[in-house]
C-alpha positions as a Markdown table, in Angstrom:
| # | Residue | x | y | z |
|---|---|---|---|---|
| 1 | Met | -6.1 | -51.1 | -39.5 |
| 2 | Ser | -3.4 | -53.7 | -38.9 |
| 3 | Leu | -2.9 | -55.4 | -35.6 |
| 4 | Lys | 0.4 | -53.6 | -35.2 |
| 5 | Gly | -1.3 | -50.2 | -35.8 |
| 6 | Ile | -4.0 | -51.0 | -33.2 |
| 7 | Leu | -1.3 | -52.0 | -30.7 |
| 8 | Asn | 0.7 | -48.8 | -31.4 |
| 9 | Lys | -2.4 | -46.6 | -31.0 |
| 10 | Ser | -3.3 | -48.4 | -27.7 |
| 11 | Glu | 0.2 | -48.0 | -26.4 |
| 12 | Ala | 0.2 | -44.3 | -27.3 |
| 13 | Ala | -3.1 | -43.8 | -25.4 |
| 14 | Ala | -1.7 | -45.7 | -22.4 |
| 15 | Asn | 1.3 | -43.4 | -22.3 |
| 16 | Val | -0.8 | -40.2 | -22.2 |
| 17 | Ala | -0.5 | -38.5 | -18.8 |
| 18 | Leu | -3.7 | -37.8 | -17.0 |
| 19 | Cys | -4.6 | -35.7 | -14.0 |
| 20 | Tyr | -6.4 | -38.7 | -12.5 |
| 21 | Asp | -5.1 | -42.0 | -13.8 |
| 22 | Ala | -8.0 | -44.1 | -12.5 |
| 23 | Val | -10.7 | -41.8 | -13.9 |
| 24 | Asn | -12.0 | -42.3 | -17.4 |
| 25 | Ser | -13.2 | -38.6 | -17.7 |
| 26 | Ser | -9.8 | -37.2 | -16.5 |
| 27 | Cys | -8.2 | -34.3 | -18.2 |
| 28 | Val | -5.0 | -34.8 | -20.1 |
| 29 | Lys | -2.0 | -33.5 | -18.2 |
| 30 | Phe | 0.8 | -31.6 | -19.8 |
| 31 | Thr | 4.1 | -32.0 | -18.0 |
| 32 | Tyr | 6.8 | -29.3 | -18.4 |
| 33 | Pro | 10.4 | -30.3 | -18.6 |
| 34 | Leu | 12.2 | -30.1 | -15.2 |
| 35 | Ala | 14.4 | -27.2 | -16.5 |
| 36 | Ile | 11.2 | -25.1 | -16.9 |
| 37 | Arg | 9.1 | -26.5 | -14.1 |
| 38 | Val | 11.5 | -25.7 | -11.2 |
| 39 | Pro | 12.2 | -22.1 | -12.2 |
| 40 | Leu | 8.5 | -21.6 | -12.9 |
| 41 | Tyr | 7.6 | -22.8 | -9.4 |
| 42 | Val | 10.3 | -20.6 | -7.9 |
| 43 | Phe | 9.2 | -17.4 | -9.8 |
| 44 | Leu | 5.5 | -17.9 | -9.1 |
| 45 | Met | 5.9 | -18.8 | -5.4 |
| 46 | Thr | 8.2 | -15.9 | -4.9 |
| 47 | Thr | 5.5 | -13.7 | -6.4 |
| 48 | Val | 3.0 | -15.1 | -4.0 |
| 49 | Ala | 5.3 | -14.5 | -1.0 |
| 50 | Leu | 6.0 | -10.9 | -2.1 |
| 51 | Thr | 2.2 | -10.3 | -2.6 |
| 52 | Val | 1.3 | -11.6 | 0.8 |
| 53 | Val | 4.2 | -10.0 | 2.8 |
| 54 | Gly | 3.9 | -6.6 | 0.9 |
| 55 | Asn | 0.2 | -6.2 | 1.5 |
| 56 | Leu | 0.4 | -7.4 | 5.1 |
| 57 | Leu | 2.9 | -4.7 | 5.7 |
| 58 | Val | 0.5 | -2.1 | 4.2 |
| 59 | Ile | -2.4 | -3.4 | 6.3 |
| 60 | Ile | -0.4 | -3.5 | 9.6 |
| 61 | Thr | 1.0 | 0.0 | 8.8 |
| 62 | Val | -2.4 | 1.6 | 8.4 |
| 63 | Leu | -4.0 | -0.2 | 11.4 |
| 64 | His | -1.1 | 0.2 | 13.8 |
| 65 | Phe | 0.1 | 3.8 | 13.4 |
| 66 | Lys | -2.5 | 6.2 | 14.7 |
| 67 | Gln | -1.3 | 9.0 | 12.6 |
| 68 | Leu | -2.3 | 7.1 | 9.5 |
| 69 | His | -5.9 | 6.6 | 10.6 |
| 70 | Thr | -7.3 | 8.9 | 7.9 |
| 71 | Pro | -10.2 | 8.3 | 5.4 |
| 72 | Thr | -7.8 | 8.0 | 2.4 |
| 73 | Asn | -5.6 | 5.5 | 4.2 |
| 74 | Tyr | -8.6 | 3.4 | 5.2 |
| 75 | Leu | -9.6 | 3.2 | 1.5 |
| 76 | Ile | -6.0 | 2.1 | 0.8 |
| 77 | Leu | -6.4 | -0.5 | 3.5 |
| 78 | Ser | -9.5 | -1.9 | 1.8 |
| 79 | Leu | -7.5 | -2.2 | -1.5 |
| 80 | Ala | -4.7 | -3.9 | 0.3 |
| 81 | Val | -7.1 | -6.5 | 1.8 |
| 82 | Ala | -8.3 | -7.3 | -1.7 |
| 83 | Asp | -4.6 | -7.7 | -2.9 |
| 84 | Leu | -3.9 | -9.8 | 0.2 |
| 85 | Leu | -6.8 | -12.2 | -0.7 |
| 86 | Val | -5.4 | -12.5 | -4.2 |
| 87 | Gly | -2.0 | -13.4 | -2.9 |
| 88 | Ser | -3.2 | -15.8 | -0.2 |
| 89 | Val | -6.3 | -17.4 | -1.7 |
| 90 | Val | -6.2 | -17.0 | -5.4 |
| 91 | Met | -2.6 | -17.2 | -6.4 |
| 92 | Pro | -1.4 | -20.4 | -4.7 |
| 93 | Pro | -3.9 | -22.8 | -6.3 |
| 94 | Ser | -3.3 | -21.0 | -9.6 |
| 95 | Val | 0.4 | -21.7 | -9.3 |
| 96 | Val | -0.2 | -25.5 | -9.2 |
| 97 | Arg | -2.8 | -25.3 | -12.0 |
| 98 | Val | -0.3 | -23.4 | -14.3 |
| 99 | Val | 2.7 | -25.6 | -13.6 |
| 100 | Glu | 0.9 | -29.0 | -13.3 |
| 101 | Ser | -1.9 | -28.1 | -15.8 |
| 102 | Cys | -4.4 | -29.8 | -13.5 |
| 103 | Trp | -6.9 | -28.8 | -10.8 |
| 104 | Tyr | -6.7 | -31.2 | -7.8 |
| 105 | Trp | -9.1 | -29.5 | -5.3 |
| 106 | Gly | -12.5 | -30.5 | -6.7 |
| 107 | Glu | -15.5 | -28.6 | -8.2 |
| 108 | Leu | -16.5 | -26.8 | -5.0 |
| 109 | Phe | -13.2 | -25.2 | -4.3 |
| 110 | Cys | -12.9 | -24.4 | -8.0 |
| 111 | Lys | -16.1 | -22.3 | -7.6 |
| 112 | Val | -14.8 | -20.7 | -4.4 |
| 113 | His | -11.5 | -19.9 | -6.1 |
| 114 | Thr | -13.1 | -18.4 | -9.2 |
| 115 | Ser | -15.6 | -16.5 | -7.0 |
| 116 | Thr | -12.8 | -15.1 | -4.8 |
| 117 | Ser | -10.8 | -14.0 | -7.9 |
| 118 | Met | -13.8 | -12.2 | -9.4 |
| 119 | Met | -14.7 | -10.6 | -6.0 |
| 120 | Cys | -11.2 | -9.3 | -5.4 |
| 121 | Cys | -10.9 | -7.9 | -9.0 |
| 122 | Ala | -14.3 | -6.2 | -8.6 |
| 123 | Ala | -13.4 | -5.0 | -5.0 |
| 124 | Ser | -10.1 | -3.5 | -6.3 |
| 125 | Ile | -11.7 | -1.5 | -9.1 |
| 126 | Val | -14.6 | -0.3 | -6.8 |
| 127 | Asn | -12.0 | 0.6 | -4.1 |
| 128 | Leu | -10.1 | 2.6 | -6.7 |
| 129 | Thr | -13.3 | 4.3 | -7.8 |
| 130 | Met | -14.0 | 5.3 | -4.2 |
| 131 | Ile | -10.4 | 6.5 | -3.8 |
| 132 | Ser | -10.9 | 8.7 | -6.9 |
| 133 | Val | -14.0 | 10.2 | -5.3 |
| 134 | Asp | -12.1 | 10.8 | -2.1 |
| 135 | Arg | -9.3 | 12.6 | -4.1 |
| 136 | Tyr | -11.9 | 14.7 | -6.0 |
| 137 | Tyr | -13.4 | 16.0 | -2.8 |
| 138 | Ala | -10.0 | 16.6 | -1.3 |
| 139 | Ile | -8.9 | 18.7 | -4.3 |
| 140 | Ser | -12.2 | 20.4 | -5.3 |
| 141 | Gln | -13.7 | 21.1 | -1.9 |
| 142 | Pro | -10.8 | 21.1 | 0.7 |
| 143 | Leu | -12.8 | 23.2 | 3.3 |
| 144 | Leu | -15.7 | 20.7 | 3.2 |
| 145 | Tyr | -13.6 | 17.6 | 2.7 |
| 146 | Lys | -13.2 | 16.7 | 6.4 |
| 147 | Thr | -17.0 | 17.0 | 7.0 |
| 148 | Lys | -18.0 | 15.1 | 3.9 |
| 149 | Ile | -15.4 | 12.3 | 3.8 |
| 150 | Thr | -15.2 | 11.1 | 7.4 |
| 151 | Ile | -14.1 | 7.7 | 8.9 |
| 152 | Ser | -17.8 | 6.7 | 9.2 |
| 153 | Val | -18.4 | 7.6 | 5.6 |
| 154 | Val | -15.4 | 5.6 | 4.5 |
| 155 | Phe | -16.6 | 2.6 | 6.5 |
| 156 | Ile | -19.9 | 2.8 | 4.6 |
| 157 | Met | -18.0 | 3.1 | 1.3 |
| 158 | Asn | -15.8 | 0.1 | 2.1 |
| 159 | Ser | -18.9 | -2.0 | 3.2 |
| 160 | Ile | -20.7 | -1.2 | 0.0 |
| 161 | Thr | -17.6 | -2.1 | -2.0 |
| 162 | Trp | -17.2 | -5.6 | -0.4 |
| 163 | Ile | -21.0 | -6.4 | -0.4 |
| 164 | Ile | -21.3 | -5.5 | -4.1 |
| 165 | Ser | -18.1 | -7.4 | -5.0 |
| 166 | Ala | -19.0 | -10.5 | -3.0 |
| 167 | Leu | -22.6 | -10.6 | -4.5 |
| 168 | Phe | -21.1 | -10.2 | -7.9 |
| 169 | Gly | -18.3 | -12.8 | -7.6 |
| 170 | Phe | -20.1 | -15.5 | -5.7 |
| 171 | Gly | -23.5 | -14.8 | -7.3 |
| 172 | Val | -22.4 | -15.2 | -10.9 |
| 173 | Val | -20.4 | -18.4 | -10.2 |
| 174 | Phe | -22.7 | -20.3 | -7.7 |
| 175 | Leu | -26.0 | -19.3 | -9.5 |
| 176 | Glu | -24.2 | -20.3 | -12.7 |
| 177 | Val | -25.4 | -17.1 | -14.4 |
| 178 | Asn | -22.3 | -17.3 | -16.7 |
| 179 | Leu | -23.6 | -20.7 | -18.1 |
| 180 | Leu | -27.0 | -19.5 | -19.3 |
| 181 | Gly | -27.3 | -20.7 | -22.9 |
| 182 | Ile | -24.0 | -22.5 | -23.0 |
| 183 | Arg | -24.6 | -25.4 | -20.5 |
| 184 | Asp | -24.3 | -28.1 | -23.2 |
| 185 | Leu | -21.0 | -26.6 | -24.5 |
| 186 | Tyr | -19.7 | -26.5 | -20.9 |
| 187 | Asn | -20.6 | -30.1 | -20.2 |
| 188 | Ser | -18.9 | -31.2 | -23.4 |
| 189 | Ile | -15.5 | -29.7 | -22.6 |
| 190 | Val | -15.3 | -30.1 | -18.8 |
| 191 | Cys | -13.3 | -33.0 | -17.5 |
| 192 | Lys | -12.0 | -34.2 | -14.1 |
| 193 | Gly | -9.0 | -32.1 | -13.1 |
| 194 | Ser | -10.1 | -28.9 | -14.8 |
| 195 | Cys | -11.3 | -25.6 | -13.4 |
| 196 | Ile | -12.9 | -23.9 | -16.4 |
| 197 | Phe | -14.8 | -20.7 | -16.1 |
| 198 | Leu | -16.9 | -20.1 | -19.3 |
| 199 | His | -19.0 | -17.0 | -19.9 |
| 200 | Ser | -21.8 | -16.8 | -22.4 |
| 201 | Leu | -21.6 | -13.9 | -24.9 |
| 202 | Leu | -24.1 | -11.8 | -23.0 |
| 203 | Ser | -22.6 | -12.7 | -19.6 |
| 204 | Ser | -19.0 | -11.9 | -20.6 |
| 205 | Thr | -20.0 | -8.5 | -22.2 |
| 206 | Leu | -22.2 | -7.4 | -19.2 |
| 207 | Ser | -19.8 | -8.6 | -16.5 |
| 208 | Ser | -16.8 | -7.0 | -18.2 |
| 209 | Leu | -18.7 | -3.7 | -18.8 |
| 210 | Leu | -20.0 | -3.5 | -15.2 |
| 211 | Ser | -17.0 | -4.7 | -13.3 |
| 212 | Phe | -14.2 | -3.2 | -15.3 |
| 213 | Tyr | -14.8 | -0.9 | -18.3 |
| 214 | Leu | -17.5 | 1.3 | -16.7 |
| 215 | Pro | -15.7 | 1.9 | -13.4 |
| 216 | Gly | -12.5 | 2.4 | -15.4 |
| 217 | Ile | -14.1 | 5.1 | -17.5 |
| 218 | Ile | -15.6 | 6.8 | -14.4 |
| 219 | Met | -12.2 | 6.9 | -12.7 |
| 220 | Ala | -10.5 | 8.3 | -15.8 |
| 221 | Cys | -13.1 | 11.1 | -16.0 |
| 222 | Ile | -12.7 | 11.9 | -12.3 |
| 223 | Tyr | -8.9 | 12.0 | -12.4 |
| 224 | Leu | -9.1 | 14.1 | -15.6 |
| 225 | Lys | -11.2 | 16.6 | -13.8 |
| 226 | Ile | -8.8 | 16.5 | -10.8 |
| 227 | Phe | -5.9 | 17.2 | -13.2 |
| 228 | Val | -7.7 | 20.2 | -14.7 |
| 229 | Leu | -8.4 | 21.6 | -11.2 |
| 230 | Ala | -4.8 | 21.0 | -10.2 |
| 231 | Gln | -3.5 | 22.9 | -13.2 |
| 232 | Glu | -5.8 | 25.8 | -12.4 |
| 233 | Gln | -4.6 | 25.9 | -8.8 |
| 234 | Leu | -0.9 | 25.6 | -9.8 |
| 235 | Lys | -1.2 | 28.7 | -12.0 |
| 236 | Ser | -2.1 | 30.8 | -9.0 |
| 237 | Ile | 0.0 | 29.1 | -6.3 |
| 238 | His | 3.0 | 31.3 | -6.9 |
| 239 | Thr | 1.2 | 34.5 | -6.3 |
| 240 | Ile | -1.6 | 33.7 | -3.7 |
| 241 | Asn | -2.3 | 31.1 | -1.1 |
| 242 | Thr | -6.0 | 31.0 | -1.7 |
| 243 | Asn | -8.0 | 31.1 | -4.9 |
| 244 | Val | -10.8 | 33.6 | -5.8 |
| 245 | Ser | -13.5 | 31.8 | -3.9 |
| 246 | Gly | -11.3 | 31.8 | -0.7 |
| 247 | Arg | -10.6 | 28.0 | -0.9 |
| 248 | Pro | -7.0 | 27.0 | -0.1 |
| 249 | Ser | -4.9 | 25.7 | -3.0 |
| 250 | Met | -4.1 | 22.1 | -3.1 |
| 251 | Thr | -1.1 | 21.3 | -0.8 |
| 252 | Lys | 2.0 | 19.5 | -1.8 |
| 253 | Thr | 0.9 | 16.5 | 0.3 |
| 254 | Glu | -2.5 | 16.4 | -1.4 |
| 255 | Arg | -0.8 | 16.7 | -4.9 |
| 256 | Lys | 1.5 | 13.8 | -4.1 |
| 257 | Ala | -1.2 | 11.6 | -2.7 |
| 258 | Thr | -3.4 | 12.3 | -5.7 |
| 259 | Lys | -0.5 | 11.6 | -8.1 |
| 260 | Thr | 0.4 | 8.3 | -6.3 |
| 261 | Leu | -3.2 | 7.0 | -6.3 |
| 262 | Ala | -3.7 | 8.0 | -9.9 |
| 263 | Ile | -0.6 | 5.8 | -10.7 |
| 264 | Ile | -2.1 | 3.0 | -8.7 |
| 265 | Met | -5.2 | 3.3 | -10.8 |
| 266 | Gly | -3.2 | 3.4 | -14.0 |
| 267 | Val | -1.2 | 0.3 | -13.1 |
| 268 | Phe | -4.4 | -1.6 | -12.3 |
| 269 | Ile | -6.1 | -0.7 | -15.6 |
| 270 | Ser | -2.9 | -1.5 | -17.5 |
| 271 | Ser | -2.5 | -4.9 | -15.7 |
| 272 | Trp | -6.1 | -6.1 | -16.3 |
| 273 | Ile | -7.1 | -4.6 | -19.6 |
| 274 | Pro | -5.4 | -7.3 | -21.8 |
| 275 | Phe | -7.2 | -10.0 | -19.8 |
| 276 | Phe | -10.6 | -8.3 | -20.1 |
| 277 | Leu | -10.2 | -7.6 | -23.8 |
| 278 | Val | -9.6 | -11.3 | -24.5 |
| 279 | Phe | -12.2 | -12.4 | -22.0 |
| 280 | Thr | -14.8 | -10.1 | -23.7 |
| 281 | Ile | -14.2 | -11.1 | -27.3 |
| 282 | Asn | -13.5 | -14.8 | -26.6 |
| 283 | Pro | -17.2 | -15.9 | -26.9 |
| 284 | Tyr | -17.5 | -14.0 | -30.2 |
| 285 | Phe | -14.9 | -16.2 | -31.7 |
| 286 | Gly | -16.1 | -19.6 | -30.4 |
| 287 | Tyr | -13.9 | -19.6 | -27.3 |
| 288 | Gly | -10.9 | -20.1 | -29.5 |
| 289 | Ser | -8.4 | -18.3 | -27.2 |
| 290 | Pro | -5.7 | -20.7 | -26.0 |
| 291 | Lys | -6.0 | -21.7 | -22.4 |
| 292 | Ile | -2.3 | -20.7 | -21.8 |
| 293 | Leu | -3.0 | -17.2 | -23.1 |
| 294 | Leu | -5.8 | -16.7 | -20.5 |
| 295 | Glu | -3.6 | -18.1 | -17.8 |
| 296 | Ile | -0.8 | -15.7 | -18.7 |
| 297 | Leu | -3.0 | -12.6 | -18.9 |
| 298 | Gly | -4.7 | -13.6 | -15.6 |
| 299 | Trp | -1.3 | -13.7 | -13.9 |
| 300 | Val | -0.4 | -10.3 | -15.4 |
| 301 | Gly | -3.5 | -9.0 | -13.6 |
| 302 | Tyr | -2.6 | -10.8 | -10.4 |
| 303 | Leu | 0.8 | -9.1 | -10.5 |
| 304 | Asn | -0.9 | -5.8 | -9.9 |
| 305 | Ser | -1.5 | -7.0 | -6.4 |
| 306 | Thr | 2.2 | -7.6 | -6.0 |
| 307 | Val | 3.2 | -4.2 | -7.4 |
| 308 | Asn | 0.9 | -2.0 | -5.3 |
| 309 | Pro | 2.9 | -2.1 | -2.0 |
| 310 | Phe | 6.1 | -1.3 | -3.9 |
| 311 | Val | 4.4 | 1.8 | -5.4 |
| 312 | Tyr | 3.4 | 2.9 | -1.9 |
| 313 | Ala | 6.9 | 2.4 | -0.7 |
| 314 | Tyr | 8.4 | 4.2 | -3.6 |
| 315 | Phe | 6.2 | 7.3 | -3.4 |
| 316 | Tyr | 5.5 | 7.5 | 0.3 |
| 317 | Arg | 8.5 | 8.1 | 2.6 |
| 318 | Trp | 6.4 | 7.4 | 5.6 |
| 319 | Phe | 5.4 | 4.0 | 4.3 |
| 320 | Arg | 9.1 | 3.1 | 4.0 |
| 321 | Gln | 9.7 | 4.3 | 7.5 |
| 322 | Ala | 6.7 | 2.3 | 8.8 |
| 323 | Phe | 8.0 | -0.8 | 6.9 |
| 324 | Arg | 11.4 | -0.4 | 8.6 |
| 325 | Ile | 9.8 | -0.1 | 12.0 |
| 326 | Ile | 7.7 | -3.3 | 11.5 |
| 327 | Met | 10.5 | -5.4 | 10.0 |
| 328 | Ser | 13.0 | -4.4 | 12.7 |
| 329 | Gly | 10.6 | -5.4 | 15.4 |
| 330 | Lys | 10.4 | -1.9 | 16.9 |
| 331 | Ile | 6.6 | -2.1 | 16.4 |
| 332 | Phe | 6.4 | -4.2 | 19.6 |
| 333 | Arg | 7.8 | -1.3 | 21.7 |
| 334 | Gln | 5.5 | 0.5 | 24.0 |
| 335 | His | 3.7 | 3.5 | 22.3 |
| 336 | Ser | 5.1 | 2.6 | 18.9 |
| 337 | Ser | 1.7 | 3.3 | 17.5 |
| 338 | Arg | 2.1 | 6.9 | 18.3 |
| 339 | Thr | 5.3 | 7.2 | 16.2 |
| 340 | Ile | 5.3 | 10.4 | 14.0 |
| 341 | Leu | 5.7 | 9.2 | 10.4 |
| 342 | Ile | 4.5 | 12.4 | 8.7 |
| 343 | Ser | 6.0 | 15.7 | 9.6 |
| 344 | Asn | 3.7 | 18.7 | 9.0 |
């Protein structure tokens, strides 16, 4: 190679942007044009704000108003906590990673961030599974529902949900179960300024199956059974108020709650299934999926946490009423917690 060619090559290398200029093992940084970078920051940070504010409203609503202290609403509360963690802990660093194409918070926080993301995703789907069980008992055994699904039972259900989810999320990452058999591959592609989460073929298959596909199938089966029961009850609701066994038919409120929570489940599955499909098959094709594709699909999943409060507000008039009371400051009035939001 000529001296001119060597100089040109050296100059090109010197002009390559790095996440850490003074570090030899730094990742290469991709810089978006300003016309893309600014709108991207605005859109993503607006999404973060909507996610945090929306889920805070749901949490405050359920905790503050005594009329809403029901088993179903406490399950919704647990789901909102998972969504709030996504908006407050998972999303903000992801915004910078997407726009700046670099991770600036070190390996430890990378593991915490990844663990929290996995924990929240697992907690969401386990919460939705618990909600489907709650709905099944409310529809199929309305006379026994209040004795079987109590506040104490829901507390145990929520505790189990978060313990399992935390053990799964933090256990897989910090024990590096995901790297079994692919440690050399991981070491060869990791660089300073990256936050890469690789799964071995076995790990990606099992984790996806246990944390997404299997609970999703269970929920779909439960809601299908609920749908069949609802159809049977609707056939007789015009003529009698109780069915043959003497159990009351499903009320309008129960039907609406079940429909709304089924939509929440459907939105969650629809939001996350593209990511999990790519995540599952990626190891089978030599990890050839573009990084940007995984980022985009991950954000599609995160957006589910943004959408949920809007679904509650759209379908539940009493949620809208509670939101107005909170936003107007009337929540600070004496005895506001005893406000009647649902008329019988």
